[in-house]
BAFI-3210 file (N, C-alpha, C; in Angstrom, 3 decimals, decimal comma, padded with zeros to 6 digits):
// residues 200
n [1|2|3|4|5|6|7|8|9|10|11|12|13|14|15|16|17|18|19|20|21|22|23|24|25|26|27|28|29|30|31|32|33|34|35|36|37|38|39|40|41|42|43|44|45|46|47|48|49|50|51|52|53|54|55|56|57|58|59|60|61|62|63|64|65|66|67|68|69|70|71|72|73|74|75|76|77|78|79|80|81|82|83|84|85|86|87|88|89|90|91|92|93|94|95|96|97|98|99|100|101|102|103|104|105|106|107|108|109|110|111|112|113|114|115|116|117|118|119|120|121|122|123|124|125|126|127|128|129|130|131|132|133|134|135|136|137|138|139|140|141|142|143|144|145|146|147|148|149|150|151|152|153|154|155|156|157|158|159|160|161|162|163|164|165|166|167|168|169|170|171|172|173|174|175|176|177|178|179|180|181|182|183|184|185|186|187|188|189|190|191|192|193|194|195|196|197|198|199|200]
n.u [-015,515|-016,159|-017,667|-017,077|-019,386|-019,954|-017,691|-017,483|-019,229|-018,507|-017,308|-014,452|-013,402|-010,876|-009,054|-006,401|-004,056|-006,137|-008,007|-010,405|-009,916|-010,143|-009,848|-008,050|-010,153|-010,318|-011,193|-009,430|-009,400|-010,865|-010,938|-010,250|-010,612|-012,650|-015,669|-018,314|-020,668|-019,764|-019,761|-018,320|-016,555|-014,769|-012,777|-011,960|-008,600|-008,471|-011,094|-011,943|-013,713|-013,612|-014,965|-017,265|-020,501|-023,458|-026,541|-029,918|-030,435|-029,473|-026,784|-024,162|-021,696|-018,327|-015,654|-013,755|-015,161|-016,860|-015,025|-014,314|-016,676|-016,740|-014,403|-015,001|-017,180|-015,660|-014,350|-015,942|-015,657|-013,124|-012,611|-013,517|-014,617|-016,223|-019,103|-021,195|-023,273|-025,580|-024,250|-022,543|-021,155|-019,858|-019,293|-016,989|-016,484|-016,984|-019,293|-020,012|-021,374|-019,874|-019,563|-017,996|-017,330|-017,130|-014,057|-011,296|-008,396|-005,370|-006,227|-007,737|-005,810|-004,167|-001,531|000,785|000,285|-002,360|-002,905|-003,934|-002,406|-002,618|-003,073|-001,045|001,391|001,084|-000,427|000,835|003,148|002,118|001,722|000,003|-003,196|-004,221|-007,328|-008,475|-010,479|-009,027|-006,937|-008,547|-010,014|-007,619|-006,500|-008,615|-008,683|-005,983|-006,240|-008,037|-006,500|-004,194|-005,288|-006,251|-003,589|-002,888|-004,376|-004,606|-005,538|-003,859|-003,845|-005,646|-006,249|-006,675|-007,778|-005,529|-006,512|-009,458|-012,875|-014,614|-017,308|-018,615|-021,354|-024,081|-026,736|-030,020|-031,548|-029,694|-028,345|-030,539|-030,812|-028,316|-028,332|-030,468|-029,450|-027,101|-028,513|-030,103|-028,060|-027,369|-029,729|-029,205|-027,003|-026,713|-027,024|-024,978|-022,515|-020,473|-019,895|-017,912|-017,758|-020,400|-020,588|-020,694|-023,030|-025,741]
n.v [010,656|007,358|004,804|001,368|-000,685|-003,215|-004,762|-004,602|-006,254|-008,911|-011,648|-013,219|-016,127|-018,159|-021,065|-021,653|-023,617|-025,294|-023,619|-020,989|-017,887|-014,449|-012,975|-010,063|-007,400|-004,664|-001,808|-000,682|001,657|003,237|005,630|005,126|006,948|008,467|010,156|008,129|005,420|002,481|-001,191|-003,409|-006,379|-008,242|-010,914|-013,217|-014,790|-017,795|-018,182|-018,656|-019,025|-016,490|-014,355|-014,633|-016,170|-017,552|-017,893|-019,055|-017,754|-015,315|-012,962|-013,344|-011,401|-012,056|-010,755|-010,010|-009,828|-007,667|-005,628|-005,439|-004,275|-001,709|-000,648|-000,339|001,581|003,711|004,508|006,311|008,458|009,167|010,131|012,922|012,594|010,451|008,322|006,006|003,008|000,383|-002,542|-005,624|-007,742|-011,043|-014,425|-015,258|-013,177|-009,822|-007,550|-004,521|-001,112|001,822|005,266|007,423|010,778|013,979|015,624|017,927|017,019|015,662|014,981|017,010|019,023|020,622|020,441|022,442|021,692|021,058|018,556|016,044|015,948|013,509|011,468|011,858|011,683|009,735|007,609|006,206|005,062|003,455|004,110|004,500|006,262|008,937|008,852|007,067|004,192|001,857|002,419|003,072|000,721|-000,919|000,408|000,205|-002,727|-003,170|-001,978|-003,524|-005,953|-005,103|-004,878|-007,370|-008,756|-007,814|-008,640|-011,564|-013,002|-014,353|-015,896|-014,649|-013,347|-011,222|-012,019|-011,158|-009,279|-007,542|-007,448|-005,415|-003,521|-001,259|000,500|000,889|001,714|002,714|000,299|-001,615|-000,841|-001,204|-004,036|-004,935|-003,948|-005,410|-008,084|-007,774|-007,294|-009,678|-011,530|-013,307|-014,961|-016,519|-017,928|-020,595|-022,025|-021,100|-021,050|-022,981|-022,487|-020,499|-019,322|-018,305|-016,111|-013,608|-013,311|-011,666]
n.w [-019,923|-021,112|-019,532|-019,526|-018,356|-018,547|-018,280|-015,516|-014,388|-014,490|-012,728|-011,992|-010,735|-009,566|-008,932|-006,653|-005,515|-004,631|-003,384|-003,551|-005,309|-006,158|-009,179|-010,381|-010,698|-011,215|-013,088|-015,561|-016,852|-014,984|-012,575|-009,314|-007,131|-007,770|-007,195|-006,092|-005,911|-004,204|-004,060|-001,737|-001,008|001,476|002,348|004,792|005,159|003,442|004,045|006,648|009,715|011,428|012,608|014,010|014,374|012,662|014,022|014,162|011,835|012,301|012,660|014,799|016,345|017,225|019,570|017,577|015,359|016,159|016,161|013,449|012,701|014,139|013,085|010,413|010,631|011,745|009,543|008,193|009,872|009,966|007,502|005,579|003,037|002,842|002,907|004,389|003,653|003,553|005,456|006,365|008,601|008,398|009,178|007,881|006,123|004,788|003,576|002,280|001,352|000,159|-000,192|-002,166|-001,797|-003,478|-003,221|-002,715|-004,324|-005,696|-008,121|-009,127|-009,557|-012,148|-014,549|-016,327|-018,781|-018,726|-017,872|-015,567|-012,451|-010,727|-012,685|-014,332|-012,775|-010,827|-011,229|-013,264|-011,929|-010,175|-007,533|-004,351|-004,294|-002,554|-000,582|-002,466|-003,378|-002,858|-001,039|001,092|001,761|002,273|004,480|006,299|006,547|007,495|009,950|011,533|011,469|012,918|015,564|015,923|016,018|018,481|020,390|020,842|018,599|016,697|014,490|012,730|009,408|006,660|003,187|000,719|-001,457|-002,319|-003,369|-005,467|-006,699|-009,085|-008,612|-010,598|-010,928|-009,727|-009,396|-009,304|-006,812|-005,096|-005,232|-004,294|-001,728|-000,697|-000,930|000,921|003,349|003,575|003,808|006,204|006,287|004,166|004,723|005,509|003,365|001,653|002,922|002,482|000,021|-001,470|-003,934|-004,466|-002,969|-003,998|-005,572|-006,510]
ca.u [-015,050|-017,281|-017,172|-017,662|-019,803|-020,000|-016,526|-017,632|-020,234|-018,033|-016,387|-013,651|-012,769|-010,128|-008,553|-005,013|-003,868|-007,436|-008,617|-010,947|-009,495|-010,664|-008,878|-008,151|-011,481|-010,538|-011,216|-008,042|-009,853|-011,663|-010,115|-011,104|-010,771|-013,866|-016,838|-019,258|-021,142|-018,971|-019,965|-017,038|-016,459|-013,507|-012,753|-010,740|-007,913|-008,927|-012,508|-012,067|-014,838|-012,786|-015,636|-018,429|-021,357|-024,778|-027,421|-031,134|-030,593|-028,909|-025,212|-023,574|-020,300|-017,395|-014,857|-013,252|-016,256|-017,360|-013,861|-014,553|-017,848|-016,342|-013,411|-015,688|-017,876|-014,587|-014,075|-016,496|-015,339|-011,806|-012,515|-014,624|-015,284|-016,635|-020,368|-021,452|-024,644|-025,630|-023,021|-022,797|-020,148|-020,405|-018,376|-015,717|-016,280|-017,671|-019,908|-020,192|-021,498|-019,275|-019,754|-016,908|-017,862|-016,379|-013,082|-010,220|-007,414|-004,450|-006,951|-008,286|-004,864|-003,647|-000,195|000,671|-000,301|-003,656|-003,177|-004,167|-001,163|-002,892|-003,058|000,182|002,547|001,055|-001,043|002,042|004,126|001,377|001,605|-001,348|-003,668|-005,083|-008,795|-009,042|-011,100|-008,048|-006,219|-009,449|-010,194|-006,469|-006,399|-009,618|-008,057|-004,953|-006,646|-008,545|-005,260|-003,312|-006,177|-006,107|-002,277|-002,469|-005,523|-004,782|-006,130|-002,632|-004,078|-006,440|-005,730|-007,681|-007,110|-004,740|-007,240|-010,814|-013,779|-015,447|-018,215|-018,996|-022,926|-024,487|-028,093|-030,725|-031,945|-028,632|-028,331|-031,566|-030,489|-027,207|-028,859|-031,256|-028,584|-026,514|-029,571|-030,390|-026,795|-027,628|-030,735|-028,753|-025,683|-026,683|-026,994|-023,812|-021,427|-019,408|-019,598|-017,351|-018,160|-021,704|-020,551|-020,851|-024,290|-026,811]
ca.v [009,207|006,415|003,649|000,036|-001,214|-004,766|-005,485|-004,602|-007,330|-010,234|-012,024|-014,410|-016,873|-019,309|-021,979|-021,687|-024,675|-025,810|-022,421|-019,807|-016,712|-013,510|-012,343|-008,669|-006,948|-003,170|-001,233|000,058|002,975|003,874|006,304|004,550|008,019|009,190|010,242|007,197|004,255|001,146|-002,216|-004,016|-007,595|-008,508|-012,183|-013,707|-015,587|-019,287|-018,092|-019,187|-018,068|-015,698|-013,041|-014,738|-017,236|-017,295|-018,771|-018,726|-016,876|-013,987|-012,848|-012,970|-011,138|-012,249|-009,662|-009,556|-009,203|-006,110|-004,670|-005,060|-003,230|-000,506|000,039|000,130|002,757|004,642|004,788|007,592|009,523|009,590|010,780|013,829|012,356|009,129|008,059|004,503|002,715|-000,937|-003,413|-006,722|-008,661|-012,291|-015,217|-015,181|-012,066|-008,643|-006,884|-002,902|-000,119|002,874|006,370|008,570|012,023|014,934|016,185|018,567|016,279|015,927|014,739|018,253|020,013|020,601|020,890|023,628|021,199|020,829|017,161|015,993|015,394|012,191|010,552|012,017|011,590|008,814|006,282|005,503|004,460|002,522|004,517|004,837|007,586|009,209|008,891|006,201|003,117|000,769|002,961|003,200|-000,542|-001,365|000,935|-000,646|-004,061|-003,047|-001,668|-004,838|-007,022|-004,763|-005,194|-008,858|-009,081|-007,460|-009,212|-012,888|-013,518|-014,292|-016,618|-014,141|-012,610|-011,084|-012,447|-010,100|-008,580|-007,330|-007,491|-004,209|-003,380|000,173|000,427|001,454|002,352|002,374|-001,002|-002,456|-000,564|-002,020|-005,408|-005,049|-003,688|-006,522|-009,008|-007,628|-007,583|-011,024|-012,526|-014,260|-015,852|-017,415|-018,434|-022,176|-022,499|-020,500|-021,030|-023,735|-022,134|-019,050|-018,753|-017,584|-014,822|-012,161|-013,524|-010,955]
ca.w [-020,011|-021,118|-018,670|-019,996|-017,144|-018,986|-017,584|-013,966|-013,984|-014,631|-011,503|-012,239|-009,649|-010,007|-007,623|-006,508|-004,265|-004,240|-002,621|-004,601|-005,137|-007,217|-010,253|-010,249|-011,362|-011,317|-014,464|-015,913|-017,347|-014,068|-011,433|-008,068|-006,295|-008,475|-006,397|-006,547|-004,941|-004,594|-003,203|-001,728|-000,307|001,976|002,773|005,616|004,345|003,401|004,284|007,835|010,302|012,428|012,954|014,646|013,722|012,491|014,819|013,813|010,795|012,596|012,877|016,325|016,275|018,461|019,685|016,249|014,415|016,644|015,818|012,116|012,483|014,593|012,221|009,251|011,073|011,785|008,113|007,762|010,870|009,715|006,189|005,206|001,821|002,933|003,496|004,415|003,431|004,137|005,529|007,316|008,952|008,332|009,921|007,122|005,108|005,095|002,706|002,484|000,399|000,545|-001,031|-002,067|-002,135|-003,924|-002,293|-003,597|-004,333|-006,772|-009,419|-009,543|-009,905|-013,398|-014,828|-017,290|-020,028|-018,430|-017,441|-014,010|-011,779|-010,287|-013,729|-014,923|-011,791|-009,763|-011,851|-014,060|-011,203|-009,400|-006,041|-003,756|-004,379|-001,432|-000,518|-003,448|-002,736|-002,532|000,107|002,264|002,186|002,816|005,811|007,090|006,759|008,415|011,547|012,145|011,667|014,077|016,659|016,040|016,497|019,734|021,163|021,002|017,403|015,710|013,148|011,882|008,313|005,315|002,003|000,215|-002,189|-002,137|-004,521|-005,657|-007,866|-009,152|-008,560|-011,842|-010,947|-008,482|-009,439|-008,625|-005,453|-004,258|-005,264|-003,433|-000,362|-000,297|-000,628|002,221|004,429|003,632|003,833|007,374|006,070|003,070|005,346|005,542|001,820|000,947|003,687|001,996|-001,339|-001,663|-005,387|-004,329|-002,040|-004,724|-006,351|-006,279]
c.u [-016,203|-016,768|-018,040|-017,947|-019,885|-018,851|-016,664|-018,364|-019,576|-016,973|-015,858|-012,923|-011,881|-009,636|-007,154|-004,754|-005,145|-008,351|-009,197|-010,188|-010,152|-009,748|-009,110|-009,366|-011,469|-010,511|-010,013|-008,315|-010,451|-010,647|-010,963|-011,017|-012,070|-015,017|-017,922|-019,719|-020,369|-019,694|-018,664|-017,398|-014,990|-013,686|-011,659|-010,014|-008,354|-010,477|-012,801|-012,992|-014,227|-013,926|-017,034|-019,132|-022,836|-025,670|-028,984|-031,367|-030,130|-027,361|-024,928|-022,145|-019,617|-016,676|-014,276|-014,106|-016,803|-016,173|-014,060|-015,614|-017,570|-015,392|-014,032|-016,516|-016,904|-014,352|-014,676|-016,106|-013,831|-011,523|-013,767|-015,344|-015,997|-018,040|-020,426|-022,893|-024,721|-024,355|-023,425|-021,570|-020,718|-019,188|-016,936|-015,634|-017,157|-018,128|-020,366|-020,659|-020,859|-019,433|-018,730|-017,459|-016,643|-015,351|-011,891|-008,919|-006,441|-005,005|-007,472|-007,175|-004,259|-002,414|-000,448|000,066|-001,724|-004,025|-003,236|-002,801|-001,360|-002,578|-001,636|001,441|002,488|000,661|000,043|002,895|003,374|001,353|000,196|-001,926|-004,712|-006,563|-009,269|-009,486|-010,039|-007,280|-007,295|-009,598|-008,845|-006,166|-007,324|-009,136|-007,000|-005,233|-007,130|-007,441|-004,395|-003,970|-005,950|-004,833|-002,167|-003,414|-005,869|-005,577|-004,842|-002,793|-005,052|-005,755|-006,830|-006,961|-006,632|-005,585|-008,761|-011,741|-014,581|-016,411|-018,856|-020,745|-023,424|-025,656|-028,780|-031,273|-030,901|-028,400|-029,218|-031,236|-029,339|-027,529|-029,598|-030,365|-027,776|-027,392|-030,002|-029,294|-026,976|-028,616|-030,124|-027,461|-025,692|-026,486|-025,591|-022,452|-020,168|-019,278|-019,211|-017,568|-019,466|-021,773|-021,023|-022,267|-025,308|-027,632]
c.v [008,336|005,186|002,438|-000,792|-002,897|-005,328|-005,504|-005,853|-008,842|-010,692|-013,271|-014,805|-018,090|-020,034|-021,952|-022,682|-025,064|-024,701|-021,284|-018,701|-015,854|-012,799|-010,933|-008,104|-005,431|-003,049|-000,424|001,552|003,930|004,449|005,991|005,611|008,744|008,922|009,200|006,371|003,121|000,210|-003,115|-005,296|-007,886|-009,891|-012,407|-014,711|-017,081|-019,371|-018,837|-018,153|-017,508|-014,792|-013,125|-016,007|-016,842|-018,386|-018,167|-017,571|-015,301|-014,099|-012,390|-012,771|-011,606|-010,917|-009,066|-009,131|-007,955|-005,253|-004,322|-004,077|-001,997|000,215|000,375|001,431|003,921|005,218|006,264|008,741|009,927|010,255|011,673|013,353|011,107|009,092|006,537|004,170|001,340|-001,764|-004,667|-007,423|-010,134|-013,092|-015,199|-014,219|-010,857|-008,041|-005,252|-002,201|001,222|003,963|007,208|009,748|012,980|015,554|016,867|017,578|016,330|015,761|016,022|019,269|019,683|021,013|022,013|023,007|020,819|019,232|017,027|015,345|013,983|011,128|010,446|011,640|010,274|007,506|005,469|004,609|003,487|002,929|004,808|006,313|007,857|009,282|007,855|004,958|002,067|001,153|002,920|001,677|-001,177|-000,850|000,239|-002,116|-004,194|-002,626|-002,766|-005,858|-006,427|-005,052|-006,514|-009,466|-008,795|-008,157|-010,759|-013,471|-013,482|-014,978|-015,976|-013,415|-012,280|-011,725|-011,011|-009,026|-008,319|-007,167|-006,094|-004,244|-001,988|000,042|001,222|002,167|002,041|000,983|-001,703|-002,116|-001,242|-003,599|-005,736|-005,019|-005,047|-007,800|-008,850|-007,793|-008,886|-012,173|-013,683|-015,255|-016,784|-018,189|-019,957|-022,648|-022,189|-020,599|-021,740|-023,475|-020,646|-018,438|-018,028|-016,360|-013,514|-012,191|-012,586|-010,550]
c.w [-020,227|-020,444|-019,272|-018,839|-017,422|-018,220|-016,098|-013,536|-013,838|-013,479|-012,045|-011,057|-010,037|-008,662|-007,790|-005,179|-003,751|-003,361|-003,675|-004,141|-006,290|-007,897|-010,099|-011,261|-011,517|-012,703|-014,654|-016,199|-016,341|-012,936|-010,118|-006,874|-006,743|-007,369|-006,884|-005,602|-005,226|-003,492|-003,034|-000,762|000,196|002,577|003,876|004,897|004,552|003,814|005,672|008,861|011,411|013,133|013,854|014,101|013,468|013,233|014,476|012,895|011,187|012,960|014,138|016,178|017,572|018,609|018,316|015,363|014,866|016,196|014,358|012,139|012,978|013,644|010,964|009,555|011,222|010,491|007,876|008,736|010,507|008,434|005,857|003,913|001,733|003,596|003,372|004,229|004,134|004,223|006,460|007,497|009,123|009,136|009,159|005,909|005,545|003,851|003,008|001,237|000,914|-000,437|-000,914|-002,450|-002,726|-003,025|-003,254|-003,358|-005,524|-008,216|-009,933|-009,845|-011,284|-013,568|-015,913|-018,563|-019,836|-018,308|-015,890|-013,488|-011,199|-011,402|-014,342|-014,056|-010,968|-010,543|-012,523|-013,185|-010,206|-007,806|-005,685|-004,150|-003,282|-001,528|-001,595|-002,651|-002,143|-001,231|001,297|002,665|002,886|004,360|006,904|007,537|007,751|009,863|012,221|012,303|012,713|015,380|016,957|016,660|017,941|020,790|020,919|019,628|016,286|014,393|012,115|010,772|007,305|004,254|001,430|-000,775|-001,597|-003,463|-004,480|-006,846|-007,886|-009,281|-009,586|-011,794|-009,606|-008,185|-008,676|-007,183|-004,655|-004,208|-004,237|-001,962|000,210|-000,066|000,685|003,413|004,748|003,817|005,127|007,177|005,075|003,537|005,224|004,087|001,357|001,709|003,293|000,536|-001,695|-003,027|-005,294|-003,621|-002,791|-005,558|-005,853|-007,529]
res [m|i|l|n|f|a|k|c|s|l|i|i|m|t|k|y|k|n|i|f|r|i|e|p|a|r|l|k|e|w|d|y|s|t|p|w|w|y|y|v|t|v|n|t|k|n|h|i|h|h|l|g|k|v|e|n|e|k|m|i|l|n|d|l|g|m|v|v|e|t|e|w|l|k|t|k|l|l|r|t|n|v|d|l|d|y|f|i|v|m|p|n|h|f|h|g|i|i|i|l|n|p|t|k|s|l|s|n|v|k|t|r|r|g|e|s|l|q|n|d|s|f|a|q|f|g|q|p|i|r|n|s|l|s|v|i|i|n|q|f|k|g|s|v|k|r|w|a|n|k|n|n|y|p|n|f|s|w|q|s|r|f|y|d|r|i|i|r|n|e|k|e|l|y|n|i|r|k|y|i|e|q|n|p|l|k|w|e|f|e|k|n|k|p|e|n|i|f|d|f]
***
């Protein structure tokens, strides 16, 4: 498969009811259970600062922010095909690099005609694919939300979608790592400009 990465680099943000939202950016021809390195960003609903604050260019997590960090780290413990790289919890969003490693799944099982069961039976009906990026991120978001509901954070919610980028090469990986690492340093300039959250 030839991947048109040019489509990955375009981030389309529109306003709905005066709030920025990300338009779907998934590549239709890309299988998001493919072993690869992915950069993801998850925002709190309406970019509300639920997860802590930045003081002196350092992120200080509150209880909910610490749960976000803990649940992200659990992602690797719960799945043998996942590794984690750089990540940061910010007051109103989360950035992380996640690596999906090879695993035996339905995508490796062929029908008599030699077609993948995953592409043949699941993708066309839009059902979740186990160990895919979307399933992993949705389970992570769900775990945090369940904790919030039980621990006096009833107003907390994530935005319904998340942003992802397929990391193309070492240079891009380096730039994304640097961006994640420097996020608290740039907070004062970017906290009121959600359209800049993805600029690296």
